[in-house]
Backbone as CSV, one residue per row, in Angstrom:
resi,resn,N_x,N_y,N_z,CA_x,CA_y,CA_z,C_x,C_y,C_z
1,UNK,0.827,-1.189,0.000,0.000,0.000,0.000,0.872,1.253,0.000
2,UNK,1.884,1.316,0.845,2.763,2.485,0.911,3.464,2.707,-0.421
3,UNK,3.859,1.615,-1.096,4.512,1.742,-2.392,3.547,2.327,-3.418
4,UNK,2.284,1.919,-3.381,1.287,2.459,-4.306,1.090,3.952,-4.079
5,UNK,0.967,4.372,-2.831,0.795,5.795,-2.529,2.009,6.590,-2.979
6,UNK,3.199,6.053,-2.748,4.421,6.708,-3.173,4.461,6.812,-4.690
7,UNK,4.040,5.731,-5.371,3.992,5.738,-6.828,3.041,6.827,-7.321
8,UNK,1.865,6.948,-6.714,0.896,7.964,-7.123,1.448,9.370,-6.936
9,UNK,2.133,9.599,-5.841,2.690,10.922,-5.562,3.728,11.299,-6.609
10,UNK,4.599,10.341,-6.973,5.679,10.654,-7.893,5.297,10.478,-9.355
11,UNK,4.154,9.874,-9.642,3.777,9.675,-11.029,2.804,10.736,-11.520
12,UNK,2.207,11.497,-10.614,1.236,12.495,-11.055,1.950,13.769,-11.507
13,UNK,1.231,14.539,-12.265,1.734,15.817,-12.737,1.958,16.728,-11.535
14,UNK,3.089,17.340,-11.463,3.421,18.231,-10.346,2.629,19.532,-10.452
15,UNK,2.299,20.141,-9.324,1.564,21.415,-9.371,2.239,22.468,-10.246
16,UNK,3.568,22.563,-10.173,4.271,23.552,-11.003,4.069,23.283,-12.494
17,UNK,3.975,22.006,-12.864,3.734,21.665,-14.265,2.325,22.079,-14.685
18,UNK,1.365,21.883,-13.801,-0.011,22.289,-14.102,-0.088,23.809,-14.234
19,UNK,0.583,24.509,-13.334,0.588,25.978,-13.385,1.227,26.452,-14.688
20,UNK,2.323,25.817,-15.093,2.967,26.169,-16.362,2.009,25.959,-17.532
21,UNK,1.249,24.868,-17.479,0.306,24.592,-18.565,-0.855,25.589,-18.563
22,UNK,-1.325,25.959,-17.381,-2.365,26.998,-17.302,-1.859,28.294,-17.931
23,UNK,-0.585,28.603,-17.680,0.006,29.805,-18.271,0.090,29.670,-19.789
24,UNK,0.539,28.531,-20.267,0.639,28.307,-21.710,-0.739,28.335,-22.376
25,UNK,-1.731,27.870,-21.651,-3.082,27.824,-22.220,-3.641,29.218,-22.482
26,UNK,-3.139,30.204,-21.780,-3.581,31.581,-22.039,-3.349,31.919,-23.512
27,UNK,-2.179,31.568,-24.025,-1.863,31.848,-25.432,-2.767,31.039,-26.366
28,UNK,-3.111,29.826,-25.967,-4.012,29.001,-26.782,-5.385,29.660,-26.852
29,UNK,-5.903,30.071,-25.691,-7.194,30.766,-25.685,-7.136,32.018,-26.560
30,UNK,-6.073,32.784,-26.401,-5.950,34.028,-27.175,-5.948,33.720,-28.666
31,UNK,-5.214,32.716,-29.076,-5.147,32.351,-30.489,-6.493,31.843,-31.015
32,UNK,-7.138,30.978,-30.243,-8.421,30.418,-30.676,-9.528,31.464,-30.737
33,UNK,-9.471,32.449,-29.857,-10.611,33.352,-29.680,-10.420,34.753,-30.254
34,UNK,-9.216,35.118,-30.651,-8.991,36.458,-31.196,-9.493,36.558,-32.635
35,UNK,-9.874,37.764,-32.998,-10.315,38.059,-34.369,-11.479,37.195,-34.829
36,UNK,-12.434,37.005,-33.944,-13.612,36.195,-34.276,-14.899,37.020,-34.193
37,UNK,-14.786,38.352,-34.262,-15.935,39.216,-34.028,-17.138,38.862,-34.904
38,UNK,-16.909,38.423,-36.137,-18.019,38.122,-37.040,-18.866,36.946,-36.568
39,UNK,-18.317,36.131,-35.701,-19.035,34.912,-35.303,-19.259,34.791,-33.810
40,UNK,-19.026,35.838,-33.048,-19.045,35.725,-31.588,-20.405,35.349,-31.016
41,UNK,-21.481,35.734,-31.676,-22.815,35.452,-31.141,-23.494,34.280,-31.843
42,UNK,-22.838,33.728,-32.856,-23.422,32.631,-33.610,-23.404,31.345,-32.774
43,UNK,-24.470,30.575,-32.884,-24.498,29.241,-32.278,-25.406,28.352,-33.115
44,UNK,-25.056,27.079,-33.197,-25.805,26.176,-34.080,-27.220,25.868,-33.583
45,UNK,-27.415,25.912,-32.290,-28.731,25.664,-31.712,-28.929,26.621,-30.535
46,UNK,-30.161,26.916,-30.185,-30.400,27.853,-29.073,-29.819,27.390,-27.739
47,UNK,-29.728,26.098,-27.513,-29.239,25.613,-26.209,-27.714,25.540,-26.107
48,UNK,-27.015,25.703,-27.206,-25.545,25.706,-27.139,-25.051,27.118,-26.843
49,UNK,-23.790,27.220,-26.456,-23.199,28.516,-26.139,-22.464,29.081,-27.348
50,UNK,-22.579,30.382,-27.513,-21.800,31.097,-28.523,-20.382,31.303,-27.981
51,UNK,-19.487,31.756,-28.847,-18.134,32.077,-28.373,-18.184,33.166,-27.302
52,UNK,-19.070,34.137,-27.465,-19.215,35.192,-26.461,-19.608,34.605,-25.108
53,UNK,-20.558,33.702,-25.097,-20.988,33.091,-23.834,-19.879,32.237,-23.217
54,UNK,-19.113,31.571,-24.063,-17.983,30.779,-23.567,-16.945,31.690,-22.916
55,UNK,-16.626,32.802,-23.570,-15.635,33.736,-23.028,-16.114,34.313,-21.698
56,UNK,-17.388,34.696,-21.617,-17.927,35.219,-20.357,-17.832,34.164,-19.256
57,UNK,-18.144,32.927,-19.611,-18.046,31.819,-18.651,-16.601,31.650,-18.175
58,UNK,-15.652,31.668,-19.095,-14.240,31.526,-18.727,-13.802,32.635,-17.783
59,UNK,-14.231,33.834,-18.063,-13.902,34.979,-17.206,-14.433,34.762,-15.791
60,UNK,-15.711,34.409,-15.673,-16.313,34.220,-14.354,-15.712,33.028,-13.617
61,UNK,-15.479,31.943,-14.332,-14.896,30.746,-13.716,-13.481,31.014,-13.221
62,UNK,-12.732,31.770,-13.986,-11.350,32.082,-13.597,-11.327,32.802,-12.249
63,UNK,-12.209,33.768,-12.089,-12.213,34.609,-10.890,-12.972,33.987,-9.726
64,UNK,-14.166,33.459,-10.011,-15.074,33.095,-8.930,-15.131,31.608,-8.601
65,UNK,-14.604,30.788,-9.483,-14.629,29.356,-9.205,-13.218,28.851,-8.936
66,UNK,-12.465,28.588,-9.969,-11.193,27.888,-9.781,-10.193,28.659,-8.929
67,UNK,-9.906,29.904,-9.272,-8.922,30.652,-8.474,-9.398,30.793,-7.031
68,UNK,-10.663,31.120,-6.853,-11.209,31.278,-5.505,-11.109,29.985,-4.714
69,UNK,-11.505,28.868,-5.306,-11.519,27.604,-4.584,-10.123,27.049,-4.320
70,UNK,-9.222,27.204,-5.272,-7.848,26.745,-5.037,-7.232,27.523,-3.879
71,UNK,-7.333,28.844,-3.917,-6.712,29.645,-2.857,-7.441,29.494,-1.531
72,UNK,-8.743,29.370,-1.567,-9.498,29.134,-0.337,-9.047,27.824,0.309
73,UNK,-8.893,26.793,-0.503,-8.486,25.483,0.025,-7.050,25.513,0.535
74,UNK,-6.194,26.246,-0.128,-4.809,26.353,0.322,-4.667,27.180,1.598
75,UNK,-5.407,28.273,1.692,-5.174,29.239,2.763,-6.176,29.171,3.911
76,UNK,-7.420,28.867,3.616,-8.461,28.822,4.658,-9.421,27.673,4.385
77,UNK,-8.930,26.442,4.405,-9.785,25.305,4.038,-10.997,25.115,4.950
78,UNK,-10.952,25.671,6.129,-12.067,25.514,7.069,-13.243,26.437,6.736
79,UNK,-13.028,27.390,5.849,-14.086,28.337,5.468,-14.647,27.942,4.098
80,UNK,-15.971,27.865,4.014,-16.630,27.555,2.735,-16.509,28.782,1.826
81,UNK,-16.086,28.596,0.574,-16.047,29.732,-0.356,-17.475,30.118,-0.774
82,UNK,-17.632,31.281,-1.368,-18.966,31.683,-1.823,-19.533,30.685,-2.832
83,UNK,-20.838,30.501,-2.791,-21.453,29.591,-3.757,-21.449,30.245,-5.142
84,UNK,-21.554,29.398,-6.151,-21.537,29.877,-7.532,-22.681,29.227,-8.302
85,UNK,-23.010,29.816,-9.453,-24.074,29.285,-10.303,-23.715,29.483,-11.778
86,UNK,-22.692,28.773,-12.271,-22.270,28.977,-13.655,-23.393,28.874,-14.695
87,UNK,-24.278,27.866,-14.651,-25.346,27.836,-15.661,-26.287,29.046,-15.552
88,UNK,-26.570,29.469,-14.333,-27.455,30.606,-14.118,-26.841,31.930,-14.533
89,UNK,-25.503,32.029,-14.463,-24.836,33.267,-14.821,-25.087,33.665,-16.269
90,UNK,-25.292,32.681,-17.139,-25.470,32.966,-18.566,-26.586,33.992,-18.758
91,UNK,-27.703,33.786,-18.087,-28.821,34.730,-18.217,-28.742,35.850,-17.180
92,UNK,-28.390,35.500,-15.932,-28.325,36.524,-14.876,-27.352,37.649,-15.226
93,UNK,-26.233,37.276,-15.799,-25.188,38.262,-16.111,-25.230,38.718,-17.566
94,UNK,-26.261,38.301,-18.263,-26.508,38.738,-19.645,-25.280,38.534,-20.538
95,UNK,-24.774,37.322,-20.524,-23.592,37.003,-21.324,-23.755,37.414,-22.792
96,UNK,-24.903,37.138,-23.386,-25.109,37.402,-24.815,-25.073,38.886,-25.155
97,UNK,-25.135,39.752,-24.152,-25.138,41.198,-24.395,-23.794,41.852,-24.081
98,UNK,-22.817,41.062,-23.691,-21.506,41.606,-23.330,-20.698,41.962,-24.579
99,UNK,-19.662,42.747,-24.400,-18.745,43.099,-25.476,-17.670,42.008,-25.565
100,UNK,-17.606,41.352,-26.695,-16.715,40.201,-26.866,-15.240,40.563,-26.636
101,UNK,-14.760,41.572,-27.320,-13.335,41.932,-27.217,-12.971,42.320,-25.780
102,UNK,-13.837,43.069,-25.128,-13.582,43.455,-23.731,-13.535,42.243,-22.815
103,UNK,-14.494,41.327,-22.988,-14.556,40.144,-22.122,-13.365,39.226,-22.361
104,UNK,-12.962,39.082,-23.614,-11.793,38.247,-23.908,-10.555,38.839,-23.246
105,UNK,-10.342,40.134,-23.381,-9.174,40.756,-22.749,-9.253,40.652,-21.230
106,UNK,-10.447,40.809,-20.680,-10.613,40.691,-19.221,-10.274,39.277,-18.759
107,UNK,-10.718,38.269,-19.505,-10.383,36.886,-19.148,-8.872,36.671,-19.205
108,UNK,-8.230,37.122,-20.272,-6.783,36.930,-20.411,-6.020,37.647,-19.297
109,UNK,-6.498,38.822,-18.896,-5.883,39.532,-17.772,-6.070,38.765,-16.463
110,UNK,-7.260,38.197,-16.278,-7.512,37.406,-15.065,-6.622,36.164,-15.028
111,UNK,-6.394,35.561,-16.185,-5.497,34.395,-16.216,-4.096,34.823,-15.795
112,UNK,-3.642,35.982,-16.268,-2.329,36.487,-15.837,-2.282,36.657,-14.324
113,UNK,-3.334,37.229,-13.747,-3.397,37.409,-12.288,-3.333,36.061,-11.581
114,UNK,-4.063,35.088,-12.106,-4.076,33.750,-11.495,-2.688,33.148,-11.488
115,UNK,-1.998,33.222,-12.604,-0.659,32.644,-12.719,0.300,33.349,-11.767
116,UNK,0.211,34.665,-11.718,1.078,35.426,-10.812,0.852,34.985,-9.364
117,UNK,-0.409,34.860,-8.966,-0.721,34.449,-7.593,-0.257,33.009,-7.328
118,UNK,-0.462,32.128,-8.291,-0.052,30.733,-8.110,1.467,30.623,-7.986
119,UNK,2.184,31.358,-8.807,3.651,31.299,-8.768,4.232,31.950,-7.513
120,UNK,3.472,32.823,-6.882,3.941,33.505,-5.670,3.735,32.664,-4.404
121,UNK,3.046,31.546,-4.516,2.788,30.706,-3.339,4.090,30.184,-2.746
122,UNK,4.168,30.211,-1.427,5.327,29.667,-0.708,4.872,28.433,0.069
123,UNK,5.434,27.297,-0.252,5.101,26.029,0.410,3.587,25.756,0.475
124,UNK,2.932,25.758,-0.677,1.484,25.518,-0.670,1.143,24.112,-0.172
125,UNK,0.054,24.032,0.537,-0.419,22.765,1.100,-1.421,22.128,0.126
126,UNK,-0.900,21.463,-0.887,-1.741,20.904,-1.952,-2.642,19.780,-1.453
127,UNK,-2.361,19.256,-0.276,-3.201,18.180,0.274,-4.376,18.727,1.093
128,UNK,-4.429,20.034,1.321,-5.572,20.609,2.031,-6.860,20.219,1.320
129,UNK,-7.918,20.042,2.090,-9.180,19.529,1.547,-10.286,20.571,1.613
130,UNK,-11.015,20.637,0.516,-12.242,21.437,0.406,-13.382,20.441,0.271
131,UNK,-14.438,20.629,1.026,-15.595,19.739,0.916,-16.641,20.430,0.051
132,UNK,-16.731,19.960,-1.169,-17.687,20.506,-2.138,-19.062,19.925,-1.844
133,UNK,-20.118,20.748,-1.940,-21.454,20.250,-1.585,-21.933,19.063,-2.420
134,UNK,-21.435,18.907,-3.647,-21.869,17.794,-4.499,-20.747,16.811,-4.790
135,UNK,-19.537,17.320,-5.011,-18.411,16.459,-5.389,-17.712,15.826,-4.192
136,UNK,-17.993,16.311,-2.987,-17.354,15.757,-1.794,-15.982,16.359,-1.563
137,UNK,-15.097,15.563,-0.966,-13.758,16.052,-0.621,-12.882,16.187,-1.862
138,UNK,-12.280,17.361,-1.981,-11.342,17.637,-3.062,-10.120,18.313,-2.458
139,UNK,-8.945,17.834,-2.811,-7.729,18.491,-2.344,-7.470,19.728,-3.204
140,UNK,-6.623,20.598,-2.700,-6.234,21.771,-3.480,-5.586,21.319,-4.790
141,UNK,-4.831,20.234,-4.731,-4.212,19.690,-5.950,-5.285,19.238,-6.944
142,UNK,-6.311,18.565,-6.465,-7.392,18.126,-7.357,-8.091,19.320,-8.003
143,UNK,-8.308,20.360,-7.230,-8.924,21.568,-7.786,-8.032,22.185,-8.854
144,UNK,-6.721,22.214,-8.603,-5.775,22.752,-9.580,-5.806,21.919,-10.865
145,UNK,-5.784,20.597,-10.720,-5.831,19.717,-11.891,-7.143,19.892,-12.653
146,UNK,-8.239,20.081,-11.928,-9.531,20.288,-12.581,-9.601,21.640,-13.286
147,UNK,-8.880,22.611,-12.788,-8.778,23.907,-13.467,-8.187,23.699,-14.854
148,UNK,-7.121,22.916,-14.919,-6.492,22.612,-16.201,-7.438,21.796,-17.083
149,UNK,-8.124,20.830,-16.502,-9.090,20.030,-17.267,-10.212,20.911,-17.817
150,UNK,-10.605,21.916,-17.048,-11.635,22.862,-17.492,-11.163,23.602,-18.747
151,UNK,-9.891,23.992,-18.785,-9.337,24.594,-20.003,-9.512,23.645,-21.178
152,UNK,-9.114,22.389,-20.990,-9.185,21.424,-22.084,-10.632,21.208,-22.545
153,UNK,-11.533,21.171,-21.598,-12.949,21.033,-21.938,-13.390,22.172,-22.863
154,UNK,-12.983,23.384,-22.523,-13.407,24.522,-23.334,-12.625,24.644,-24.636
155,UNK,-11.395,24.137,-24.705,-10.710,24.066,-26.002,-11.549,23.213,-26.959
156,UNK,-12.001,22.082,-26.458,-12.827,21.181,-27.273,-14.116,21.887,-27.698
157,UNK,-14.760,22.573,-26.744,-16.016,23.264,-27.039,-15.800,24.385,-28.073
158,UNK,-14.749,25.154,-27.908,-14.448,26.246,-28.833,-14.151,25.692,-30.219
159,UNK,-13.339,24.654,-30.294,-13.034,24.059,-31.591,-14.285,23.506,-32.264
160,UNK,-15.164,22.919,-31.483,-16.428,22.422,-32.037,-17.232,23.585,-32.622
161,UNK,-17.299,24.696,-31.891,-18.058,25.851,-32.367,-17.434,26.407,-33.643
162,UNK,-16.105,26.493,-33.695,-15.418,26.988,-34.892,-15.683,26.070,-36.089
163,UNK,-15.645,24.771,-35.858,-15.912,23.804,-36.913,-17.355,23.937,-37.407
164,UNK,-18.293,24.021,-36.467,-19.705,24.137,-36.833,-19.972,25.418,-37.625
165,UNK,-19.317,26.490,-37.215,-19.474,27.754,-37.935,-18.916,27.630,-39.352
166,UNK,-17.761,27.025,-39.496,-17.172,26.826,-40.819,-18.094,25.978,-41.692
167,UNK,-18.606,24.912,-41.140,-19.510,24.038,-41.883,-20.744,24.820,-42.348
168,UNK,-21.308,25.607,-41.451,-22.519,26.384,-41.763,-22.238,27.507,-42.755
169,UNK,-21.173,28.247,-42.547,-20.925,29.436,-43.369,-20.290,29.128,-44.719
170,UNK,-19.563,28.031,-44.824,-18.915,27.700,-46.096,-19.864,27.004,-47.061
171,UNK,-20.875,26.342,-46.527,-21.875,25.624,-47.336,-21.246,24.536,-48.213
172,UNK,-20.133,23.979,-47.735,-19.499,22.873,-48.447,-19.325,21.692,-47.488
173,UNK,-19.202,20.538,-48.055,-18.911,19.367,-47.236,-17.490,19.448,-46.701
174,UNK,-17.313,19.030,-45.461,-15.998,19.089,-44.839,-15.423,17.686,-44.577
175,UNK,-16.012,16.692,-45.166,-15.562,15.313,-44.938,-14.144,15.042,-45.421
176,UNK,-13.713,15.761,-46.433,-12.358,15.560,-46.938,-11.310,15.836,-45.858
177,UNK,-11.642,16.730,-44.924,-10.714,17.085,-43.838,-10.496,15.946,-42.873
178,UNK,-11.414,14.987,-42.856,-11.331,13.866,-41.931,-12.559,13.814,-41.059
179,UNK,-12.658,12.736,-40.313,-13.805,12.560,-39.426,-13.785,13.567,-38.304
180,UNK,-14.895,14.171,-38.036,-15.001,15.097,-36.913,-15.431,14.292,-35.738
């Protein structure tokens, strides 16, 4: 059992590596989302999110979910962080009416702040536990890893939206490009 735990500790991605990837992902988001003004509000179906809604979500999640919960768990794990409502924010915060370029820049600035704060940590306690009302116990490390996974989730979502827009606006078959 001790060997397995030791193996897990040394085989997982280190927090510094995750932080580096979060920093690198800022450039990926910027590249994927810049110069898309013509399509920011387009969506293939009413229930899907537009690029504008995705950017607003990323901005709010950066500030009020992941950064808040990681730092809360590291510094004051005994205190519950403020509750959040990401699905409700779409309408409550009028995502579809926001300015795309402003929100994208605000998100990218917030990511810079997050990275700066993460890199400034001295001896962070990654094993500290946050008890999420639905997910149960999560360590600060798990929250950090999920922050990175959240980026990947939205890369996939953004790429899907870009592909769908191309398919719709080009009016040509895209099968030659390969299976989607």
